[in-house]
KOLKEMAR-726897 format. One record per residue: x negated, y, z of N, C-alpha, C, O, CB in turn; residue in three letters. Coordinates in steps of 0.1 Angstrom, whole numbers, plus 5000, padded with zeros to 4 digits. Atoms other than C-alpha are relative to their C-alpha. Glycine has a CB too. Example, Ala and Ser with C-alpha at 12.3 -4.5 7.8 and 13.67 -1.06 7.14 Angstrom:
// KOLKEMAR-726897
499149885000487749555078499150125000498150125007501050005012ala;500949895000486349895071500850115008500350225009499650054986ser;
END
This chain:
// KOLKEMAR-726897
499649944987676731277294500549895009500349905021501050114998unk;499550114991678530967306498949925005498949885017501049914992unk;501150084995675330777308499250075011498850015021499049964989unk;500749924990673731057327500850005013500249995024499850154996unk;499250004988676631067351499949875007499949875020501550044997unk;500150134994676430697357498749985007498749935018500249894989unk;501350014994672730717364500050085013499550035023498950054991unk;500049924988673230997389500849955011500649975022500550144996unk;499150054990676030817406499449895008499849875019501349954993unk;500650114992673830527416498550035004497949945009500049884991unk;501449974996670530707422499949985015500850005022499650144996unk;500250034986669030617456500450105009500950075020498549975002unk;499749894991669630957471501550015003501950075013499550134995unk;498550004997673430907468500549885008501749885011500750014987unk;499650124992673430577487500350055014499850165018498949905000unk;499749964986674930597522498850025009498850115017500949905007unk;501249984992671430557537499350124998498450165005499149884998unk;500649885003670430877521500550125008500050235008500050034985unk;499449894991672631077545499050025011498549935017501449955005unk;501149974991670231257568500349955014499449925022499750145000unk;499750054986672131157600499849855000499549805011501550045003unk;500350145000671930797589498549975001498149885008500649934987unk;501450014999668230837584499550025014498649965019499350104990unk;500449984986667930977619500349885009499449845017500850125006unk;499750124992669730677634499149894997498649815006501549964997unk;500950115004667530437614498750025007498049925011499949994985unk;501349974994664430607627500049975015499149925021499650154998unk;499850034986665730587663500049855003499449815013501350075006unk;499950154998666430217659498649944999498249865007500949934989unk;501450055002662830157647499250045012498449965017499450054987unk;500749954988661430367676500349925012499449885020500350155002unk;499650094989663430167701499449864999499249805010501650005001unk;500550145002662129847686498549995003498049885005500349954986unk;501550014996658429937693499850055014498650055018499250084989unk;500249934987659030107727499349915010498549955017501350045005unk;500550094990658229797747498649954998498049895006500949885002unk;501450025002654829767731499250085011498250045016499550044986unk;500649924990654030037756500749985014500149955024500150154997unk;499349994987656730047783500349865006500549855018501350074998unk;499750144995657329667786498749935004498849825011500749924990unk;501350074997653629577790499849975014499449865018498850084995unk;500250024986653629617827500749885006500249825016500450125008unk;499250124995656129337831499249874997499449775004501349994993unk;500750125004653629087815498749985008498149885008499850004986unk;501450004994650429177835499949895010499049815009499750135006unk;500150104989651028967866500249864995499449774999501050035011unk;499850145006652428657847498749964993498349844994501249994991unk;501250045007649328667825498949975010498149875008499650124990unk;501150024990647028697855500249865007499349795009500150115011unk;499750134993648828397872499749884991499249784995501450005005unk;500250115010648528187840498549974998498149864997500750044987unk;501450025004644828247833499050045010497850015009499850084987unk;501049964989643228397864499150124997498250145004499249885003unk;500749885004641928707846500350115010501450115016500350044986unk;499749894991641629017867501050104993501150104981498750075005unk;499149905005644129307863499250094991499750144980500750075011unk;500849915008641329527850499749944987499750014977498750035008unk;500350065012640429277824501250004991501150024979499449865002unk;498750015008644029237812500350144995500850164984501149955009unk;499549865003644629617812499150064989499450164983500050095012unk;500849965011641829657787500850004987500750084978498749924998unk;499150015012644329537761500950124999501150174988500849875001unk;499149895001646629817770499350134996499850224989500750025014unk;500849885003643830077768499750004985499850104978498750005008unk;500250015014643029947733501350044992501250114982499649864996unk;498749975006646729977724500250165000500550214989501249945007unk;499849854999646930347736499050074990499550164984499850045014unk;501049935008643730447718500349994985500350094978498649955003unk;499750025015644730297684501350054997501550114986499949854997unk;498749945003648330397687499950154998500750214990501049975012unk;500149865001647230757691499150044988499550134980499450065013unk;501049955009644130787669500249954986499650014976498749965005unk;499750045013645430597639501150084993501350074981500349855000unk;498849935006648530817634499650094989500350104979500750085011unk;500349915012646731077612499849934987500249974977498850095004unk;500350075012645530817588501349934995501549934982499049895003unk;498750055005648930647587500950104995501650084985500749935012unk;499249895005650630977583499550054986500450084978499950125009unk;500449975013648431057553500549914989500849954978498450004999unk;499550105009649530737536501550034998502050024987499849865005unk;498549975001653230817544500350124992501250114983500650025014unk;499849885007653031167530499749984985500150064976499250115005unk;500450025015651631017497501049904994501449924983498649954999unk;499250105006653830707492501449995006502249915001499349865001unk;498750014994656830757514500049915013499049845015501049954990unk;500050074987657930607548500349855000499949785010500950075008unk;499550144999659330267538498949905003499049825012500749974987unk;501050114999656130067534499250015013498849915019499050014989unk;500749994988654430207565500949955012500449885021499750155003unk;499150054990657530127587500049844998500149775008501450064999unk;500050155003657629777570498749945006498849845013500149974985unk;501350054995653929727579500050015015499549915022498850084995unk;499849994985654729847615500849895005500549845016500550135003unk;499250114996657429587617499349875000499549795010501349994992unk;500850125001655229307606498949995011498749895017499349984986unk;501049994989652529427630500649985013499949925022499250134999unk;499350024987655029437658500249855003499949805014501350075001unk;499850154999655829067652498749945004498649865013500649944988unk;501350064999652128977649499450035014498849945020499150054990unk;500649964987651129167681500649915011499949865019500350155003unk;499450084989653728987703499849864998499749785008501550035000unk;500350145002653128657686498649965005498449865011500149974985unk;501450024996649328687692500049995016499349915021499150114995unk;499950004985650128767729500649885005500149835016500850125005unk;499350124995652328467732499049884999499249785006501249974992unk;500950125002649428237720498650035006497849945006499849984985unk;501349964996646528427736499549915012500149915022499950155004unk;500650084989644328187757498650055003497949995011499949854995unk;501249944997641328417758500250155000501150204994498949964990unk;499949854999640728787766499850064986500550164983499050055010unk;500249955013639428837731501350004991501650104984498949934993unk;498750015008642728717716501050105006501850164998500549865001unk;499149904994644628937741499750144995500650224992500049995015unk;500449875005642629237730500450024985500750134981498550025002unk;499649995014643329157694501550034999501950124991499849874993unk;498649975000647029157702500350155004501150224998500749925011unk;499949864997646629507718499650094989500350194986499150035012unk;500449925012644829637687501150004989501450104984498749944994unk;499050015010647529507664501350085004501950154997500449854997unk;498949934994650229657687499750154999500750234996500249975015unk;500349855001648429997686500250044986500850154984498550025003unk;499749965014648629997648501550014998502050104992499449904990unk;498550015002652329897649500750125007501550185000500549875007unk;499449894993653230157675499850134993500750214991499650015014unk;500349885007651530437657500650014986501150124982498550024998unk;499450005013652830337623501450045000501950124992499849874993unk;498649974999656430347634500250135006501150215001500749895008unk;499749884993656230637658499750124991500550214989499150015012unk;500449895008654330877635500950014988501350134984498649994995unk;499249995012656430787604501450055003501950134996500049864994unk;498649964998659830817620500150145005501150215002500649905011unk;499949864996659131147638499850094988500550194986498950035011unk;500249925012657631287606501250004990501550114985498849954993unk;498850015009660631167586501150095005501850154997500449864998unk;499049924994663031337610499750154997500650234994500249975015unk;500449865002661131667606500250044986500650154983498550025004unk;499849975014661431637568501550024997501850114989499449904991unk;498649995003665131577568500750125007501850165002500749875004unk;499349904992666031847594499150125002498850155013500449945013unk;500749884997664132167588500850115008500250205013499650064986unk;499149914992667132347604500249955014500750035022501350024993unk;499850064987667232117634498849925005498949815010501349915001unk;501250084998663631997638499949975015499549865019498850074995unk;500150024986663632047676500949895005500549805012500250135007unk;499050104996666831847682499749874995499649775002501450054996unk;500150135007666231567657498649945002498549825003500350014986unk;501250054996662531537664500049945014499449845017498950104998unk;499850044986663431517700500849875002500449785010500650115008unk;499250124999666131257695499249874995499349775001501250014991unk;500850115005663731037675498949965010498749845013499350044987unk;501050034990661031067701500649945013500049855019499250125004unk;499350064989663530987728500449864998500549785008501350085003unk;499750145002664330667711498949905004499249795007500249984985unk;501150084995660930547721500249955014499849845018498750084999unk;499750044986662030547757501349935002501449845010500050125009unk;498750064999665630447751499949854997500649775004500950064990unk;500150155003664530107736499549935012499949815015499049984989unk;500550074988662630027768501149995011501349895017498850085006unk;498950004990665630127790501049894997501549835007500750145000unk;498950105003667929887771499549865002500349785006500450024985unk;500550145000665629587770499149965012498749845012499349974987unk;500950044988663529597802500649895008499949795011499750125008unk;499450104991666029397822500149864993499749765000501450055003unk;500150135006666429117796498649944999498549825001500650014986unk;501350055000662729087792499549955013498949845014499050114995unk;500450054987662129067829500749875004500149795010500350115010unk;499350124996664828807833499549884992499449774998501550024996unk;500550115008663528597804498649955005498349835005499950044986unk;501350044994659928607819500249915012499549815014499250125003unk;499850074988661328477852500649864997500249765003501050075009unk;499350135003663428197836499249914990499349794991501450024995unk;500650085011661328097806498550024998497949954990500750034987unk;501549985001657828227811499750114991500550154982499349884995unk;500349895008656028517796499749974986499950054977498850085007unk;500450035014654728337765501349984991501350024980499249875000unk;498850015008658228237754500750134998501250164987501049905008unk;499449875001659428587761499350084989499950154981499950085013unk;500849935011656628737739500549954986500750034977498549975002unk;499650065013657628497711501450044996501650084984499949855000unk;498749975003661328557713500250154995500850184985501049985012unk;499949865003661028937713499150044988499450144981499650095012unk;500849975013658328927685501049984989500950064979498849904999unk;499150035011661028777663501150115000501450164989500749865001unk;498949904999663829017675499550134994500150194985500550015014unk;500549875004661729337671499550004986499850094978498950055010unk;500550015014660029227639501050004990501050074980499149884999unk;498950015010663229137621500750134999501050174988500949885004unk;499349875001664929457631499350104992499950174984500350055015unk;500849895007662129687619499949974986500050064977498750015007unk;500250035014661529497587501350024992501250084981499649854999unk;498749985007665229507578500350154998500650194987501249935007unk;499749865000665729867587499050084991499450184985500050065014unk;501049935008662529977569500450014986500150114979498749935001unk;499650005014664129897536501050114997501350144985500649874996unk;499149895002666630177541499550145003500250245002501349975008unk;500649874996664330447553499450074988498750024980498949985011unk;500449925011663730727528499650135004500050185015501150014989unk;500349864998662131067527500950084991501450034981498550034997unk;499149915008664231357514499350054987498150084988500650115008unk;500549925011663831507480500350155003501050185012500749964986unk;499949864996663631887479501550044999501950125007499250084990unk;498649965001667331917468500849945012502049985013500549954987unk;499250054989668331717499499850095012500550075023499549865003unk;500349914989666931997522501250105001501750154991498750074998unk;498949904998669732217538499650144995498450174994500350005015unk;500249865004670132577525499250075011499450055023501350074997unk;500849924990667632817541500850085009500350125020499050084993unk;499249914991670433027556500449935013500849995022501250054993unk;499750074988671032747581498850005010499049965022500449864997unk;501150004992667532787595499950125009500250235004498749994991unk;500049894991667232997626498750045006498650145013500949975012unk;501349974995663532987634499150044989499350014977499449885008unk;501049965009660533137617499349884993499049785000499050095006unk;500750115006658932907591499150054989499250174984501149914993unk;500949975011656132907566500649984987501749924986498749925001unk;499450015013656732927529499249914991499549894979500050144993unk;500850095008654132677517499849875008499949865020498650064997unk;500450134994653332307523498549995000497849984990500649884991unk;501450004998649832307537499549865003499949805013499650105011unk;500750134997647631987536499250025012498950135017499249954988unk;500849994988645531907566498850094999498450165008499549865005unk;501249925002642432077551500350155003499450225007499549984986unk;499649864997644332407553500650025014500450125020501050054989unk;499449994987646332347584499050015011499250085021501049885003unk;501050004990643232277604499250135000498450155010499049884998unk;500749875000641832617594500950115006500550235007499650044986unk;499049904995644932797609499950015015499849915022501449964997unk;500049984986644732947644501249945007501149905019499850145004unk;498750064994648332827650499749865004500149825015501250014990unk;500350144998647132467648499249985013499649905022499349934989unk;500950024989644332497673500550055014500250005024498750054997unk;499449954988646232707698501049905005501149875017500850144998unk;499050104996649032447698499249875005499749815015500949964988unk;500750124996646432167701499550015015499649925023498849974991unk;500449974986645032327733501149995009501049935020499250135001unk;498850004991648532377747500549855002500849815013501150084994unk;499550144999649532017739499149925009499549855018499949934986unk;500950074991646331887756500250045014500249955023498650034995unk;499949964986646832097787501349945006501249895018500150155000unk;498750054994650531997792499949855001500449795012501250044992unk;500050155000649931627783499049965012499449865019499549954987unk;501050044989646831607807500650025014500549945022498750084998unk;499449974987648631777836501149905003501249855015500650145000unk;499050094998651631547832499549855002500049785011501050004989unk;500550134999649631227827499349985013499449875019499149974988unk;500750024988647431287857501049995012500849915021499150125003unk;499050014989650531337879500749874999500949805009501050124998unk;499250135001652431037865499249885004499749795010500549994985unk;500850114997649530807868499849975015499549865019498650014994unk;500150014985649430867906501349985007501349995020499250125005unk;498750014994653130817912500149905011500549935022501049984989unk;499950104990653030487930499050025012499450005023499749864993unk;500949984989649830557950500550115010500450095022498750034995unk;499549894991651330887963501249955008501349995020500350124992unk;498850054993654630717972499649915012500249925023500949934990unk;500450084989652830457992499250085011499450055023499049894995unk;500749924990650530708009500950085009500750105021499050104993unk;499049924992653530918020501049915007501849965014500850094990unk;499150104993655230598033501450004996502349965003499950045014unk;498650005005658330638011500249914989501449914983500350144997unk;499850085012657730387983501149905002501949884992498749934997unk;499050104998660030127999501250055007502149975011499449885008unk;498849944994662430368015501250004991501150024979499750155005unk;498850015008666030328003500650134997500750225005501049915007unk;499249885004667730597983501249944991501149834986499150104992unk;498850045008671130587965500050094988500150214989501350025009unk;500049935012671130677929501149944991501149824988498650004993unk;498950045008674230657907500849895007501349805001499549954986unk;499250094992675930467936499249875002499849785008501249974993unk;500850124998673130207936498950025010498150125009499449944987unk;501049984990670830167966498749924996498849804992500549945014unk;501250065004667230097957498850075006499050175013499850014984unk;501249944994663630177967499750144993500150164982498849915000unk;500349865005662330537962499249994987499450064978499350085010unk;500950015012659630427937500849954988500650004977498849915003unk;499250055011662130227916501050114995501150134983500849875004unk;499149895004664630517917499350114993499850164983500750055013unk;500849895007661930767907499749964986499950044977498750035008unk;500450055014660730557877501350004991501250044980499449875001unk;498850015008664330497866500550134996500850164984501149925008unk;499449865003665530857869499050084991499550154982500250075013unk;500849925009662431007853499949954986499650024977498550015006unk;499950055014662730777823501250064993501250094981500149855000unk;498849945005666230917819499850144996500150194985501249985010unk;500249865003665231277822498950034990499050124982499650075013unk;501049995011662231227800500649994986500350064977498949895002unk;499350025012664431097773501050124996501150164985500849875000unk;499049895002667131367777499350134997499750214989500950025013unk;500749885002664531647779499550034986499450144982498950015010unk;500649985013663131587745500950064990500650174984499549864994unk;499049945010666231657723500650135006500950224999501149914997unk;499449884994667631907749499150134998499650234993500249985015unk;500949885002664532137749499850034986499650144982498749975008unk;500149985014664132077712501150084994500950174986499849874993unk;498849945005667632187705500050155004500450244996501349945006unk;500049864996667232507726499050074991499250194988499650015015unk;501049935008664032587706500550034986500050124980498749914999unk;499449985013666032557674500850145000501050194989501049894996unk;499249884999667932867686499250125005499550235001501249985009unk;500749894994665533077706498550014995497850114999500049995015unk;501449995005662232997688499149905008499349885020499550145001unk;500850104994659532737695499150065011499050015022499149944989unk;501049944991656932967712500750055013500250035024499250124994unk;499249954988659633117735500449885009500349895021501350074996unk;499750124992660732767745498849945007498949895018500749904991unk;501250064994657232647751499650085012499350025023498850004990unk;500449924988656432937774501049985011500549975023500050154996unk;498950024989659732887793499849865006499849855018501450024994unk;500150144995659432507795498849975008498849915019500249904989unk;501250034993655832497805499850085013499250035023498850034991unk;499949934988656332767831500849935011500449925022500550144998unk;499250074990659132567847499349875004499449825015501449974993unk;500750134997657032247844498950035011498849945020499349954987unk;501049974989654332417865500650015013500149965023499350144996unk;499349994987656832497892500449865005500349825016501350094999unk;499650134996658132137891498949915005499049845014500749934988unk;501250074995654631987894499650045014499349965022498950014990unk;500349954987653932207923501049955011500649915022499950155000unk;499050044990657232117940499849855003500049815014501450024994unk;500250144998656631747934498749975009498749895018499949924987unk;501250034993653031757947500050055014499449985023498950074993unk;500149954987653631967977501249985009501149995021499750154999unk;498850014992657231917987500849874998501849855005500950114996unk;499450135002658131567974499649905011499149795008499849954986unk;500550094989657531418008501049925007500749835015499350095011unk;498950094995660931268016500549924988500349964976501150085006unk;499550085011662530987995500850084990500550064978500849885005unk;499149935009665231207980499250114992499450134980501250055007unk;500749895007662931507973498949954990498750014980499350095010unk;501050065009660331277958500749964987500149984976499449875007unk;499350055012662831127934500550124991500350124979501349915004unk;499549895007664431457924498950094993499050124981500850095009unk;501149925006661231657919499249934989498849994979499050055011unk;500750085011659631377899500950004987500350014976499849855005unk;499150005012662731367876499950134993499950144981501449975004unk;500149875006662431737870498650024993498650094982500150115011unk;501349995007658731707861500149944986499650004977498949925008unk;499950065013659631467833501050064991500950044979500349855002unk;499049935008662631667822499350114991499750134980501050075008unk;500749905008660131937810498649964995497950044989499950135009unk;501350045006657131727802500149934987499449964978499349905010unk;499950075012658431507775500350094988500250044976501249905001unk;499749915011659431807754498850034991499050094980500650135005unk;501249975009655831837741500249914987499649954977498749965008unk;499950095012656831547717501050054991501150004980500249865005unk;499049945009659631757702499650144996499750174984501450005006unk;500349865003658432117705498850014990498850094981499750075012unk;501249995009654932057689500349944987499849994977498849945007unk;499750065013656231827662500850104992500550114980500849875002unk;499149915008658932077652499150124995499350174984501150055009unk;500849885004656432367652499049974989498850064980499250065012unk;500850045011654032177630500750004987500250054977499449865002unk;499249995012656832137605500350144996500350174984501349925002unk;499649865003657832497607498850074994498950144984500450085013unk;501249925004654232637603499449954987498950034979499049995011unk;500850055011652832397577500849934990500249874980499049915005unk;499150055011655832277557500349855002499749795011499450024987unk;499550144998657431937553499349894992499349784996501449994997unk;500650105009655431767525498949935008498749805006499450074988unk;501150064993652431697548500249995015499349985023498750074997unk;499749994986654131707581499649885008499349895020501550035002unk;500350124993653531347590498549995004498249965015500449884992unk;501550004997649731367587499650125009498850105018499250004987unk;500349894992649631717602500449985015499650015024500750134995unk;499650024986651631617633499249885005498949885017501549975000unk;500950114995649531297635498750055005498349995016499849904988unk;501249944994646431507640500350075013499550055022499450094989unk;499649934987648231717666500249905011499949925022501350084997unk;499750104991649331397683498849945007498949885018500849894994unk;501250054994645731297690499750075013498950035021498850014990unk;500349934988645731557717500549925012499949935023500850145000unk;499650094989647631307738498949905004498749875015501349924996unk;501150104997644731057734498950075007498350015016499649944987unk;501149924993642231327744500450025015499650015024499750134993unk;499549974987644431417774499949875009499749895021501450055000unk;500050134992644631047785498649975006498549905017500449894992unk;501350024995640831057790499850075014498850035021499050044990unk;500149924988641331297819500749935012500649975023500550144999unk;499250064989643631067839499249955012499649975023500849884994unk;500850044988640830917860499550115009499150095020498849924995unk;500449894992640031267871500850025013500350075023500150134992unk;499149994988642931247895499449925012499449975023501449954997unk;500650084990641230967914498750065005498450055017499849864995unk;501249944996637931147914500250125010499650135020499250054988unk;499749884992639431467928500549955014500250015024501150084993unk;499550054987641331267955498949955009498949975021501149894998unk;501150064993638131087965499250115007498850105019499149924991unk;500849894995636231417970500750095009500150155018499350074989unk;499249904992639031627985500749935012501150005021500950084992unk;499350074990640731358005501550035000502350005009499550035014unk;498649965001644131487993500450004985499650024976500250145006unk;499449995013646431467963500250144995500550174983501249924999unk;499649865003646931847964499250054988499750134980499950085012unk;500849945010644031917941500549954986500550034976498649955001unk;499450055012645631697914501150084995501250124983500449855001unk;498849925004648831887914499750154998500450214990501149985011unk;500449865002647132227917499550014986499850114979499050045010unk;500550005014645232147885501149984989501150054979498949904998unk;498950025009648332007868500850134998501350164987500849885004unk;499249885000650232317877499350114993499950184985500350055015unk;500849905007647432547865499949984985500050074978498650005006unk;500050035014647232367832501350054993501250104982499849854998unk;498749965005650932427826500150165000500750214990501149945007unk;499949855000650632797836499250064988499750154981499550055013unk;500849955011647832847811500749974987500750064978498649935000unk;499350035012649832667784501250104998501550144986500549865000unk;498849915001652932887792499550144995500150204987500750015013unk;500549875004650833207789499550004986499750104978498850045010unk;500450015014649333087756501250014991501150074980499249874998unk;498850005008652833027743500650144999500950184987501049915006unk;499449875000654133367753499150114994499550194985500450055014unk;500949895003651033587748499249984987498750084981499150035011unk;500950035012649133417719500749944989500749994978498849915005unk;499350075011651233177699501150084995501350094982500549865005unk;498949935005654333387697499750114991500250134980500950055012unk;500449895010652633697682499549954987499750014977499050095007unk;500650055013650733487657501149944991501149974979499049895003unk;498950055008653933307646500850114994501250114983500949915009unk;499349895005655733637643499350074989500050134980500350105011unk;500749935011653033777621499749924988499649974977498750055006unk;500450085012652333477599501149924994501049884982498949905005unk;498950085005655633297595501150104997501350205002500549895010unk;498949915004658733437578501249985009501549875014500349964985unk;498750004993661933527595501049934992500949934979500450145004unk;499050075009665033327584500550094989500850044978501149955009unk;499449925011666333627565499150024988499550064977500350145006unk;501049985011663133637544499849874992499249874982498750045006unk;500250135007663233267535500749984987500249914978500349895010unk;499250015012665833307508499250044988499349984977501350085001unk;500849955011663433507487498649924999498149904989499750155002unk;501450054999660233337499499949854995498849814992499550015014unk;500150145003661232977490500949974988501949904989500449915012unk;499250025012662632977454499949864994500749824986499750104990unk;500350125007661232637446500649885008500149775006498549984999unk;499550114992663232427471500749894992500849784997501050055010unk;499350105008665032247443499049914992499449824986500950074990unk;501050075008661732117428499749865007499949855019498850084999unk;500450134994660531757433498850015009498050105007499849904989unk;501150004990658131677461499249874998499749764997500550005014unk;500850115001655131447457500049925013499949995024498550044996unk;500150074988655131167482501350005008501349965019498950055009unk;498750004993658831207490500649875002501549855010500950104993unk;499450135000659530847484501049984989501549874987500749985013unk;499250015012661630927453499250044988498350124989501350095002unk;500749965012660530957417500450144997501550194999500349904989unk;499749875005660331307403501049994989500949904980498750084995unk;498950015010663431377381499950124990500750134981501449995007unk;
END
């Protein structure tokens, strides 16, 4: 008995890092460390152009490669994570983050720059998909909140380090900046990855703490993809993502067309241009909206929150498109658009966990996440519509309509299906008697 007690006392799950709130923080740190693979890229475009004389279009191919691989590799990375645990995938993401920025620091040809973009795509997807999936596994009772906090870390990392990166580029050059932050980000992720764990079944909170409907089985992708819940959500994700991306991509051109891009506004006591104020504020609301709307969904239900949030989003897009014609209204309505747009990354992630269980949640959400990649293909549609109509109004009318359709799907289609197919919290005590059993691919050995 003494030997058994000693073994149990030092088992990995009893280490401080096995606390689920510690796991949440570790995931957020990793997310923040890969954020500038996406959000910091824009700071390097002009310095790269000045150094080598390549066109912006040629340089931005690297970013397109990054986005495509960051999105479409997540399902494959998630399948590995659900089988062997999160540690090694995050470790690989950390090494790839270092390699991506190191390659960019040495790139003297477009081919080498594109290689850096491809490696960055793997790195971003490996860390993003793994950390969000891990949060969903640790927090079946708070999936909306904690999935949202993890996703918000992706933007928070950019907010913290954009200024230092911009300053270093100015003083030391973009190549030196790439190299320095390659080391910083790579070291952080590699170190933190060693403490990231997936929960065992006995680490899951008691079912009486769960307030939303949930499934009673862990469904692999082969079964999840046959569920109508999955494809209804996929269409909704696509609609909301496309509407928001089309609007966001045209932010600067619209500000210039309306003659307000360089108009001064005061935000948080600081006077700055309208376009800078808009980007700054919508990054903040985008980050806040993910855990906020996710937390609300933990209490009122996912489909109810989707219908409500996407309906409000439709109103916000319409307000921004048709009434954001003054500097202050432009900044405020743009911020509101992002307050209710970023919640797709918490609401759909949480619902995937609810509907299909935690064992395969990383790969199942990874497949759902590809809807963002599909939606990004529609972004050029905004320019086509503007060319033929001579106005931005068509872009916002379509974005507004997409969100209305998604809201109606949430209320009228998704909610009834969830109510009929998933168990109410009061039913879960009887429906899930095996919660104490070991889970394959949890990252811990079966005991």
